[in-house]
SERO-4910 file (N, C-alpha, C, O; in steps of 0.05 Angstrom, whole numbers):
BEGIN
 pado doro    nc1    nc2    nc3   cac1   cac2   cac3    cc1    cc2    cc3    oc1    oc2    oc3
  Met    A    179   -802   -436    194   -789   -414    205   -762   -422    211   -745   -405
  Met    A    206   -756   -449    218   -731   -458    201   -707   -450    211   -686   -443
  Arg    A    174   -711   -452    156   -688   -447    158   -679   -417    161   -655   -413
  Pro    A    157   -697   -398    160   -689   -370    187   -676   -364    189   -657   -349
  Leu    A    208   -687   -377    234   -676   -373    236   -647   -384    248   -629   -371
  Ala    A    224   -643   -407    224   -616   -419    209   -597   -401    217   -574   -398
  Thr    A    186   -607   -390    170   -590   -373    186   -582   -348    185   -559   -340
  Leu    A    200   -601   -336    216   -596   -312    238   -576   -318    244   -558   -302
  Cys    A    250   -579   -341    272   -561   -349    261   -532   -352    274   -513   -345
  Ser    A    237   -530   -364    225   -504   -369    218   -491   -342    223   -467   -339
  Met    A    208   -507   -323    201   -496   -297    226   -487   -282    226   -466   -269
  Ala    A    248   -502   -284    273   -495   -271    284   -469   -283    294   -452   -269
  Leu    A    282   -467   -310    292   -442   -323    275   -418   -314    287   -397   -310
  Leu    A    248   -422   -312    231   -400   -303    239   -391   -275    240   -367   -270
  Cys    A    244   -410   -257    251   -403   -230    277   -387   -230    280   -368   -214
  Cys    A    296   -396   -246    322   -382   -247    319   -353   -257    331   -334   -247
  Val    A    301   -350   -278    297   -323   -289    284   -305   -269    291   -282   -265
  Thr    A    263   -317   -254    249   -301   -233    268   -292   -212    268   -269   -203
  Thr    A    285   -311   -203    305   -304   -182    324   -283   -191    331   -265   -176
  Ala    A    333   -286   -216    352   -266   -227    340   -239   -229    353   -219   -222
  His    A    314   -237   -237    300   -212   -238    298   -199   -210    303   -175   -207
  Ala    A    292   -216   -191    289   -206   -163    316   -195   -153    316   -175   -139
  Gln    A    337   -210   -159    364   -201   -149    372   -175   -162    387   -159   -150
  Asp    A    363   -171   -187    370   -147   -203    352   -123   -197    357   -101   -206
  Tyr    A    331   -128   -182    310   -108   -177    320    -86   -158    332    -92   -137
  Pro    A    314    -61   -164    302    -51   -189    324    -41   -208    345    -32   -200
  Asn    A    319    -44   -234    338    -35   -254    326    -14   -272    338     -7   -293
  Arg    A    303     -3   -265    291     19   -279    272     34   -260    267     24   -238
  Pro    A    261     57   -268    244     73   -250    219     58   -241    209     41   -255
  Leu    A    210     64   -217    186     53   -206    163     73   -209    167     98   -209
  Arg    A    139     63   -213    115     79   -215    100     77   -188     92     56   -180
  Phe    A     96    100   -175     83    101   -149     56    114   -153     53    138   -154
  Val    A     35     97   -155      8    107   -161     -6    117   -136     -7    103   -116
  Val    A    -16    141   -137    -30    154   -115    -58    160   -125    -62    178   -142
  Pro    A    -79    147   -115   -106    150   -126   -120    175   -115   -144    175   -110
  Tyr    A   -105    196   -110   -115    222   -100   -102    244   -116    -81    240   -128
  Pro    A   -114    268   -117   -102    291   -131    -78    301   -116    -75    296    -93
  Pro    A    -61    317   -130    -38    328   -117    -46    348    -95    -67    360    -96
  Gly    A    -28    351    -75    -31    372    -55    -42    364    -28    -38    378     -9
  Gly    A    -57    341    -26    -68    333     -1    -48    318     16    -25    314      9
  Ala    A    -58    308     39    -41    294     58    -30    268     45     -6    262     49
  Thr    A    -46    254     30    -37    230     17    -15    235     -3      4    220     -4
  Asp    A    -18    257    -18      3    264    -37     29    272    -23     51    265    -33
  Ile    A     27    286     -1     50    294     14     65    269     24     90    268     23
  Ile    A     50    250     34     62    224     43     77    211     20    100    202     23
  Ala    A     63    209     -3     75    196    -26    101    209    -35    121    195    -41
  Arg    A    101    235    -36    125    249    -47    148    249    -27    171    248    -35
  Thr    A    141    248     -1    162    245     19    175    217     17    200    215     17
  Leu    A    158    197     14    168    170     12    183    165    -15    203    150    -15
  Ser    A    173    177    -36    185    171    -63    214    181    -64    231    167    -75
  Gln    A    220    204    -52    247    215    -52    266    196    -36    288    190    -45
  Lys    A    256    188    -13    273    170      4    276    142     -9    297    130     -6
  Leu    A    255    133    -22    257    107    -35    277    107    -58    291     88    -63
  Tyr    A    279    130    -72    299    134    -93    327    131    -80    345    118    -92
  Glu    A    331    143    -57    357    142    -44    363    113    -34    386    105    -34
  Glu    A    343     99    -26    347     71    -17    352     52    -39    370     35    -37
  Leu    A    338     55    -62    340     35    -83    357     44   -107    366     27   -123
  Gly    A    363     69   -109    380     79   -130    366     81   -157    379     83   -178
  Gln    A    340     81   -157    324     85   -181    303    106   -176    292    109   -154
  Gln    A    297    121   -197    276    142   -195    249    130   -188    242    108   -198
  Val    A    234    144   -171    207    135   -164    188    157   -173    189    179   -161
  Ile    A    172    151   -192    154    171   -205    127    170   -192    113    150   -193
  Val    A    119    192   -178     92    194   -166     72    199   -188     74    219   -203
  Asp    A     52    181   -191     32    183   -212      5    187   -199     -8    168   -190
  Asn    A     -5    212   -197    -31    218   -185    -53    210   -204    -55    220   -227
  Arg    A    -70    192   -195    -93    182   -212   -119    183   -196   -129    162   -188
  Pro    A   -129    207   -190   -154    209   -175   -178    201   -192   -176    200   -217
  Gly    A   -200    195   -179   -225    190   -193   -238    165   -183   -226    145   -176
  Gly    A   -265    166   -183   -281    142   -177   -278    133   -148   -279    109   -144
  Gly    A   -274    151   -129   -271    142   -102   -246    126    -98   -246    106    -84
  Gln    A   -224    134   -111   -198    121   -110   -197     95   -126   -176     81   -125
  Ile    A   -218     88   -140   -219     63   -155   -201     63   -180   -188     43   -186
  Leu    A   -200     86   -194   -185     88   -219   -155     81   -215   -144     64   -228
  Gly    A   -143     95   -196   -114     90   -191   -109     63   -179    -89     50   -186
  Thr    A   -127     54   -162   -123     28   -149   -124      6   -170   -109    -14   -169
  Asp    A   -143      8   -190   -146    -12   -210   -121    -14   -228   -115    -35   -238
  Ile    A   -108      9   -232    -83      8   -249    -63    -11   -237    -50    -26   -251
  Val    A    -59     -9   -210    -39    -27   -197    -49    -56   -196    -34    -74   -198
  Ala    A    -75    -59   -192    -86    -86   -191    -81   -101   -217    -77   -126   -216
  Lys    A    -80    -87   -239    -76   -100   -265    -48    -97   -276    -42   -105   -299
  Ala    A    -30    -86   -260     -2    -83   -269     13   -110   -267      5   -127   -251
  Pro    A     34   -114   -282     50   -138   -279     62   -140   -251     70   -120   -240
  Pro    A     63   -164   -240     74   -167   -212    104   -168   -212    116   -188   -205
  Asn    A    117   -145   -219    146   -145   -221    158   -123   -203    183   -120   -203
  Gly    A    142   -109   -187    152    -90   -169    156    -62   -180    166    -44   -166
  Tyr    A    148    -58   -205    152    -32   -217    128    -14   -216    128      9   -225
  Ala    A    106    -24   -205     82     -8   -200     73    -14   -172     66    -37   -165
  Ile    A     72      6   -155     63      3   -127     41     24   -122     40     44   -135
  Leu    A     25     19   -102      2     35    -95      4     46    -67     12     32    -49
  Leu    A     -3     72    -64     -7     82    -37    -37     80    -31    -53     97    -39
  Ala    A    -44     60    -16    -72     55     -9    -79     69     18    -61     75     33
  Ser    A   -104     74     22   -113     87     47   -137     72     58   -145     51     48
  Val    A   -148     83     79   -171     71     92   -194     66     72   -210     47     76
  Thr    A   -196     82     51   -216     78     31   -214     51     18   -234     39      9
  His    A   -190     40     17   -186     13      6   -202     -8     22   -211    -28     11
  Gly    A   -204     -4     48   -219    -22     65   -249    -16     65   -265    -33     72
  Ile    A   -257      8     58   -285     17     58   -299      8     32   -322     -1     33
  Asn    A   -286     12      9   -299      8    -17   -311    -20    -21   -333    -21    -33
  Pro    A   -300    -42    -11   -313    -68    -16   -341    -69     -4   -358    -83    -15
  Gly    A   -346    -56     18   -373    -56     30   -391    -34     18   -416    -36     22
  Leu    A   -380    -15      4   -395      8     -6   -402      5    -36   -423     13    -44
  Ile    A   -383     -6    -51   -386     -8    -81   -394    -36    -88   -379    -55    -82
  Ala    A   -416    -40   -101   -426    -67   -107   -408    -82   -126   -403   -106   -123
  Lys    A   -397    -68   -146   -381    -82   -167   -355    -68   -171   -352    -53   -190
  Leu    A   -336    -73   -154   -309    -63   -158   -295    -78   -180   -301   -102   -184
  Pro    A   -277    -65   -196   -264    -80   -217   -241    -97   -207   -226   -109   -224
  Tyr    A   -237    -99   -181   -216   -115   -169   -226   -124   -142   -246   -114   -131
  Asp    A   -212   -143   -130   -217   -151   -103   -196   -138    -85   -172   -141    -89
  Ser    A   -205   -123    -65   -187   -107    -49   -166   -123    -33   -145   -113    -26
  Leu    A   -172   -149    -29   -153   -166    -15   -138   -185    -34   -114   -187    -33
  Arg    A   -153   -200    -50   -140   -220    -67   -123   -209    -89   -104   -223    -98
  Asp    A   -129   -186    -99   -115   -175   -123    -91   -158   -116    -81   -144   -134
  Phe    A    -82   -158    -91    -60   -142    -83    -41   -157    -65    -49   -176    -51
  Thr    A    -16   -149    -65      5   -160    -47     11   -139    -26     21   -117    -33
  Pro    A      6   -144     -1     13   -124     20     43   -122     23     57   -142     22
  Ile    A     53    -98     25     82    -93     27     88    -81     55    104    -93     70
  Ser    A     76    -59     62     81    -47     88     60    -25     94     52    -10     76
  Met    A     52    -23    119     39      1    129     61     23    130     84     17    135
  Val    A     53     48    124     73     70    125     64     93    144     81    107    154
  Ala    A     38     96    148     30    119    165      1    115    175    -15    101    163
  Thr    A     -4    128    197    -32    129    208    -37    158    216    -19    173    222
  Ser    A    -62    165    217    -71    191    226    -98    188    238   -116    177    225
  Pro    A   -102    198    262   -129    195    274   -149    213    262   -143    236    255
  Asn    A   -174    203    259   -196    221    255   -200    237    281   -202    225    302
  Val    A   -202    263    279   -206    280    303   -235    287    305   -247    297    285
  Leu    A   -248    283    328   -275    290    332   -276    319    341   -267    326    363
  Val    A   -287    337    324   -288    365    331   -316    376    330   -333    365    316
  Thr    A   -321    396    346   -347    409    347   -344    439    343   -323    450    346
  Asn    A   -366    451    335   -367    480    335   -362    490    363   -373    478    382
  Ala    A   -346    511    367   -339    520    394   -363    529    410   -361    530    435
  Arg    A   -385    536    396   -409    545    411   -426    522    421   -445    527    437
  Leu    A   -421    498    412   -437    475    422   -430    471    452   -407    470    459
  Pro    A   -451    469    469   -445    468    498   -435    441    508   -447    430    526
  Val    A   -414    431    496   -401    406    506   -371    410    505   -361    423    487
  Lys    A   -357    398    524   -328    399    524   -315    372    526   -291    369    524
  Thr    A   -332    351    528   -321    324    530   -338    305    514   -361    312    506
  Val    A   -328    281    508   -343    261    493   -368    253    509   -389    250    497
  Lys    A   -365    250    535   -388    242    551   -410    263    550   -434    256    550
  Glu    A   -403    288    550   -423    310    548   -436    309    521   -460    315    519
  Leu    A   -421    303    500   -433    301    473   -453    279    472   -475    282    462
  Ile    A   -446    256    483   -464    233    483   -490    240    498   -512    233    489
  Ser    A   -487    253    521   -511    260    537   -529    279    521   -553    276    521
  Leu    A   -516    300    508   -532    319    493   -546    305    469   -570    311    464
  Ala    A   -532    287    456   -544    273    433   -567    256    441   -587    253    427
  Lys    A   -565    244    465   -587    226    474   -611    243    484   -634    234    483
  Thr    A   -605    267    495   -626    284    504   -642    296    480   -666    302    483
  His    A   -628    301    458   -640    313    434   -635    295    410   -620    303    392
  Pro    A   -647    271    409   -641    252    387   -648    264    359   -670    275    355
  Gly    A   -629    262    341   -633    271    313   -630    300    309   -631    309    286
  Gln    A   -625    316    330   -623    345    327   -595    355    323   -591    378    315
  Leu    A   -575    339    329   -547    346    323   -541    338    294   -545    315    287
  Asn    A   -530    356    279   -522    350    251   -492    347    249   -477    364    259
  Tyr    A   -483    325    237   -455    322    233   -448    322    204   -462    312    187
  Ala    A   -425    334    198   -416    337    170   -396    315    163   -384    302    180
  Ser    A   -394    310    137   -373    293    126   -365    303     99   -379    320     87
  Ser    A   -344    292     88   -335    299     61   -349    283     40   -342    284     16
  Gly    A   -370    268     47   -386    253     28   -395    226     39   -384    216     58
  Asn    A   -416    216     27   -426    189     35   -405    168     31   -393    166     10
  Gly    A   -400    153     52   -380    131     51   -352    141     56   -333    125     54
  Ser    A   -348    166     62   -321    176     68   -312    166     95   -328    156    111
  Gly    A   -286    169    100   -275    159    126   -288    173    150   -294    160    170
  Gly    A   -293    200    147   -306    214    169   -335    206    173   -344    204    196
  His    A   -349    200    151   -377    191    153   -378    164    168   -394    161    187
  Leu    A   -361    146    160   -362    119    173   -352    120    202   -362    105    218
  Ala    A   -332    137    208   -323    140    235   -346    149    253   -349    139    276
  Met    A   -363    168    243   -385    178    259   -407    156    262   -419    154    283
  Glu    A   -411    141    241   -430    119    243   -421     98    263   -438     86    277
  Leu    A   -395     93    263   -385     74    284   -389     86    311   -396     71    330
  Phe    A   -383    111    315   -387    125    340   -416    123    349   -422    117    372
  Arg    A   -435    128    331   -463    128    337   -472    100    346   -487     96    366
  Ser    A   -462     79    331   -470     52    338   -459     43    365   -472     27    379
  Met    A   -435     53    372   -423     45    397   -434     61    421   -431     52    444
  Thr    A   -447     84    416   -457    100    438   -487    101    439   -499    112    458
  Gly    A   -501     89    419   -530     89    420   -542    116    415   -564    121    426
  Thr    A   -529    133    400   -539    160    395   -551    162    367   -544    146    349
  Val    A   -568    182    363   -580    187    337   -573    216    329   -580    235    343
  Met    A   -559    218    307   -551    245    296   -556    245    266   -558    223    254
  Thr    A   -558    268    255   -565    271    226   -541    277    210   -525    295    215
  His    A   -537    261    189   -514    264    171   -519    285    149   -540    285    137
  Val    A   -500    303    146   -501    323    125   -475    320    108   -454    330    116
  Pro    A   -477    307     85   -453    303     68   -446    327     51   -464    341     42
  Tyr    A   -420    332     48   -410    354     31   -392    342     10   -384    319     11
  Lys    A   -386    358    -10   -368    350    -31   -339    359    -23   -328    376    -36
  Gly    A   -329    346     -3   -302    352      6   -301    363     35   -321    373     45
  Ala    A   -278    360     48   -275    368     75   -275    398     78   -284    409     99
  Gly    A   -265    413     58   -264    442     60   -292    455     64   -295    469     84
  Pro    A   -311    449     47   -338    461     51   -351    452     77   -366    467     90
  Ala    A   -345    427     85   -357    417    111   -346    432    134   -361    440    152
  Leu    A   -319    437    134   -307    453    156   -318    481    156   -322    493    178
  Thr    A   -322    493    133   -332    520    131   -359    522    145   -364    541    161
  Asp    A   -377    503    140   -403    504    152   -402    496    182   -419    506    198
  Leu    A   -383    479    189   -380    473    218   -371    498    233   -382    503    255
  Ile    A   -353    513    223   -343    537    236   -366    557    238   -369    572    258
  Ala    A   -383    558    217   -405    577    216   -429    568    234   -447    584    239
  Gly    A   -428    543    243   -450    533    260   -473    521    245   -494    515    257
  Gln    A   -471    517    218   -492    505    203   -495    475    210   -516    464    208
  Val    A   -472    463    217   -472    436    228   -456    437    255   -442    457    260
  Gln    A   -459    416    271   -448    419    298   -422    403    303   -407    410    321
  Leu    A   -417    382    288   -393    366    293   -386    350    269   -401    347    250
  Met    A   -361    338    269   -352    321    248   -326    307    256   -312    316    275
  Phe    A   -320    286    242   -293    274    244   -277    284    220   -287    284    197
  Thr    A   -253    293    224   -235    302    203   -206    297    211   -201    287    233
  Ser    A   -188    305    193   -160    301    199   -149    322    217   -159    345    217
  Pro    A   -128    316    233   -116    337    250   -105    360    234   -107    383    242
  Leu    A    -94    354    210    -83    375    193   -104    396    186    -99    420    186
  Ala    A   -129    386    180   -150    405    173   -162    419    197   -170    442    196
  Ala    A   -163    405    220   -178    415    243   -162    433    262   -171    454    271
  Leu    A   -137    426    267   -122    439    289   -117    469    285   -118    483    305
  Pro    A   -113    479    261   -110    508    258   -135    523    268   -133    544    280
  His    A   -159    512    264   -184    525    273   -188    520    302   -201    537    315
  Val    A   -177    499    313   -178    494    342   -161    515    356   -169    526    377
  Arg    A   -138    521    345   -120    540    358   -131    569    358   -124    585    375
  Thr    A   -148    575    338   -161    601    337   -186    603    353   -199    624    355
  Gly    A   -194    580    365   -218    580    382   -244    576    367   -265    578    380
  Lys    A   -243    570    341   -268    567    326   -279    539    328   -304    534    326
  Leu    A   -262    519    333   -270    491    337   -259    481    363   -240    492    374
  Arg    A   -271    459    373   -262    446    397   -258    416    391   -275    403    379
  Val    A   -236    406    400   -230    377    397   -240    362    422   -234    370    445
  Leu    A   -256    341    417   -265    324    440   -248    299    443   -246    288    465
  Gly    A   -235    290    421   -218    267    423   -208    258    396   -219    267    375
  Val    A   -189    240    396   -178    229    371   -188    200    368   -189    185    387
  Gly    A   -195    194    343   -208    168    339   -189    145    332   -193    131    312
  Ser    A   -168    142    348   -150    119    344   -145    106    371   -151    118    392
  Ser    A   -133     83    371   -128     68    395   -107     80    413   -105     73    436
  Lys    A    -90     97    401    -69    110    417    -67    139    409    -76    147    387
  Arg    A    -55    155    426    -53    184    421    -34    189    397    -16    173    391
  Thr    A    -39    211    383    -22    217    360      3    233    368      2    250    386
  Glu    A     25    227    355     50    241    360     47    271    352     61    288    364
  Ala    A     29    277    334     25    305    325     13    322    347     19    346    348
  Ala    A     -3    311    364    -15    326    386    -20    307    410    -43    299    415
  Pro    A      1    299    424     -1    278    444    -18    287    468    -26    270    485
  Glu    A    -24    313    471    -41    322    493    -70    315    490    -86    316    509
  Leu    A    -78    308    465   -106    302    460   -113    273    468    -99    254    460
  Val    A   -134    269    483   -142    242    492   -155    227    469   -165    239    450
  Thr    A   -154    201    470   -168    185    451   -198    183    459   -205    187    482
  Ile    A   -215    178    440   -243    174    445   -248    150    463   -266    150    480
  Ser    A   -231    130    460   -232    107    478   -227    115    507   -241    106    525
  Glu    A   -207    131    511   -200    141    538   -223    159    548   -228    160    572
  Ala    A   -236    174    530   -255    194    538   -283    183    543   -301    198    550
  Gly    A   -287    157    540   -313    146    547   -326    126    528   -348    116    533
  Val    A   -312    119    506   -323     99    487   -301     78    484   -287     78    464
  Pro    A   -299     60    503   -277     40    503   -277     23    477   -298     14    468
  Gly    A   -254     20    465   -251      4    441   -255     19    415   -252      7    394
  Phe    A   -263     45    416   -267     59    391   -241     63    377   -221     72    389
  Asp    A   -240     56    351   -216     57    336   -223     60    307   -231     41    294
  Ala    A   -219     84    296   -225     90    268   -205    109    256   -212    131    247
  Pro    A   -179    101    256   -159    119    245   -158    119    215   -167    100    202
  Leu    A   -147    140    204   -139    139    176   -113    124    175    -96    125    193
  Trp    A   -108    109    153    -83     94    150    -75     94    121    -91     98    103
  Tyr    A    -49     90    117    -36     91     91    -17     68     88     -1     63    106
  Ala    A    -19     53     66     -3     29     63      7     26     35     -5     37     16
  Ile    A     28     11     31     39      5      5     31    -23     -4     34    -42     11
  Leu    A     19    -24    -28     10    -50    -39     22    -53    -67     28    -33    -81
  Gly    A     26    -78    -75     33    -84   -103     12   -102   -115     -7   -110   -101
  Pro    A     14   -109   -140     -5   -128   -152     -2   -155   -139     19   -162   -128
  Ala    A    -23   -171   -141    -22   -199   -131      1   -214   -145      6   -209   -169
  Gly    A     14   -232   -131     35   -248   -143     62   -236   -143     81   -246   -155
  Leu    A     66   -214   -128     92   -201   -127    112   -220   -113    105   -230    -91
  Pro    A    135   -226   -124    154   -245   -112    162   -237    -84    165   -214    -78
  Asp    A    166   -257    -67    172   -253    -39    197   -236    -35    197   -219    -17
  Asp    A    218   -240    -51    242   -226    -46    240   -196    -54    254   -179    -43
  Ile    A    223   -190    -74    218   -162    -80    202   -149    -58    207   -126    -50
  Val    A    182   -163    -48    166   -153    -25    185   -147     -1    183   -127     11
  Ala    A    203   -166      4    221   -163     27    240   -139     23    245   -124     41
  Lys    A    249   -135     -2    267   -113     -7    253    -86     -4    263    -67      8
  Leu    A    228    -84    -14    213    -60    -10    205    -55     19    207    -32     29
  Asn    A    197    -76     33    190    -74     61    213    -64     78    210    -46     95
  Thr    A    237    -75     73    261    -67     87    268    -37     81    276    -23     99
  Ser    A    264    -29     56    269     -1     49    250     18     63    259     38     74
  Phe    A    225     11     64    205     28     78    210     28    108    206     49    121
  Lys    A    219      6    119    225      5    148    248     25    154    247     39    174
  Ser    A    268     25    137    290     44    141    281     73    138    288     90    154
  Ile    A    265     78    117    255    105    112    239    116    136    242    140    143
  Leu    A    222     99    147    203    108    168    217    114    195    204    124    213
  Thr    A    242    106    197    257    112    222    273    138    219    284    148    239
  Met    A    274    149    195    289    174    190    276    198    204    252    201    202
  Arg    A    292    213    218    282    235    233    267    256    216    246    265    224
  Asp    A    279    262    193    266    283    176    239    273    165    220    289    162
  Val    A    237    247    160    211    236    151    190    238    173    167    246    168
  Arg    A    198    229    197    179    230    220    170    259    226    147    263    232
  Glu    A    189    278    224    182    306    229    164    317    207    145    332    213
  Arg    A    169    309    182    152    318    160    124    307    163    104    321    159
  Phe    A    122    281    170     96    269    175     81    283    198     58    290    196
  Ser    A     96    286    220     83    297    244     72    326    239     51    333    250
  Ser    A     87    341    224     78    369    218     53    369    201     39    390    200
  Asn    A     46    347    189     21    344    174      0    326    187    -18    317    175
  Gly    A      4    322    214    -16    307    229    -15    278    224    -36    264    228
  Val    A      8    267    216     10    239    209     32    226    225     53    238    230
  Asp    A     28    201    234     48    186    249     60    164    231     45    150    217
  Ser    A     87    161    231    100    139    217     91    113    229     88    110    253
  Ser    A     86     93    212     77     67    222     84     44    203     70     39    184
  Trp    A    106     31    209    116      8    193    102    -18    202     94    -20    225
  Ser    A    100    -37    184     89    -63    191    102    -84    173    114    -78    153
  Thr    A    100   -109    181    107   -131    163     85   -135    142     62   -126    147
  Pro    A     90   -148    120     69   -154    101     46   -171    113     23   -166    107
  Thr    A     53   -190    131     33   -206    143     15   -189    162     -9   -193    162
  Glu    A     27   -171    177     11   -154    194     -7   -136    178    -30   -131    186
  Leu    A      3   -126    155    -14   -109    138    -37   -125    127    -60   -115    126
  Ala    A    -32   -150    118    -53   -167    107    -75   -171    128    -99   -170    122
  Thr    A    -67   -177    153    -87   -181    174   -103   -155    179   -127   -156    182
  His    A    -89   -133    180   -102   -107    184   -123   -101    163   -145    -93    169
  Met    A   -115   -106    138   -133   -100    115   -158   -118    117   -181   -109    111
  Gly    A   -154   -143    123   -177   -161    126   -197   -152    147   -221   -153    143
  Arg    A   -186   -143    170   -203   -133    191   -217   -108    183   -241   -104    190
  Glu    A   -204    -90    169   -216    -65    160   -240    -70    141   -261    -58    144
  Val    A   -236    -88    122   -257    -94    103   -282   -104    118   -304    -96    113
  Glu    A   -277   -123    137   -299   -134    152   -313   -113    170   -337   -112    171
  Lys    A   -297    -97    184   -308    -77    202   -325    -57    188   -348    -52    196
  Trp    A   -315    -46    166   -330    -25    152   -353    -37    136   -373    -23    133
  Arg    A   -352    -61    128   -375    -74    114   -398    -75    134   -421    -69    126
  Lys    A   -393    -83    159   -414    -84    179   -426    -57    185   -450    -54    187
  Val    A   -409    -36    187   -419     -9    193   -436      1    170   -457     12    174
  Ile    A   -427     -4    145   -441      5    121   -469     -8    119   -489      5    113
  Gln    A   -469    -34    124   -494    -49    122   -514    -41    144   -538    -37    139
  Ala    A   -503    -37    169   -521    -30    191   -533     -2    187   -556      2    194
  Ala    A   -517     16    175   -527     44    171   -541     48    144   -553     69    139
  Gly    A   -541     28    127   -553     30    101   -541     51     84   -555     65     69
  Ile    A   -514     54     85   -500     75     70   -498     67     41   -492     44     34
  Arg    A   -503     87     23   -500     84     -5   -480    105    -16   -480    127     -5
  Pro    A   -465     99    -36   -446    119    -47   -461    142    -60   -484    139    -68
  Asp    A   -448    165    -62   -460    189    -75   -464    183   -104   -474    200   -119
***
């Protein structure tokens, strides 16, 4: 009888220690891993949130940019971190794309992470060169069907969010267009403005300055609802492709096994942060909408994203660069 009693005592002690740690959390700085280089929209989101999280929790939040390998390098760091709440990840839509694109990821995008909260969304904006003779989504579909394969669309690379958004658009509209991948959104936009390619999906932050100068034209935003950053722009669903939904999204994840009370504390903190006026204005000025969720809602969303993009990737035969 002594061995079972000792085991029960050990388990009870472990539970007490875990609870004590959770109640004391956080008592040292947090590491906020961003699998993108400094300076982009994802980094802006992370640095805005990190400052506010410091104010909420009373501990420094260190933004750790770890780009590389299609966001795999930084993501893997958090997947393998201790589940104590001191390493969190800013994941994006790429987190849902990579399982269908990369044959052997060093982690499982769903099982190896604890969902904490969605924090932001941003629509992919469908833009064309201003000289293309279309002004609506329906006119684009008609032109593409009249000239199959003759319209060239740009992306920031094979398997990128813009590439997959266009493949989803093509599959839902029955159109044939030719993909021209670039090494980044900047070179793609340069050639789009010059007329070397005719259209692409990209972020509002990248596209809208060129729309305002008349070099590009927006046909619609690729999300289920209009964006706060430019509410006058119709959604692609409204414009003639019902059900089209391919937004960029950003979410906070921790390693698998993160204690429920730590998850709850972080989720509550992000909920508070995302209602702050200065945060919403900072996001909006960069083409991003604040978007909080429960951990359960985020888990459901991530599962759907993995399944949706896996189907698109398989149907289009997409391979990584």
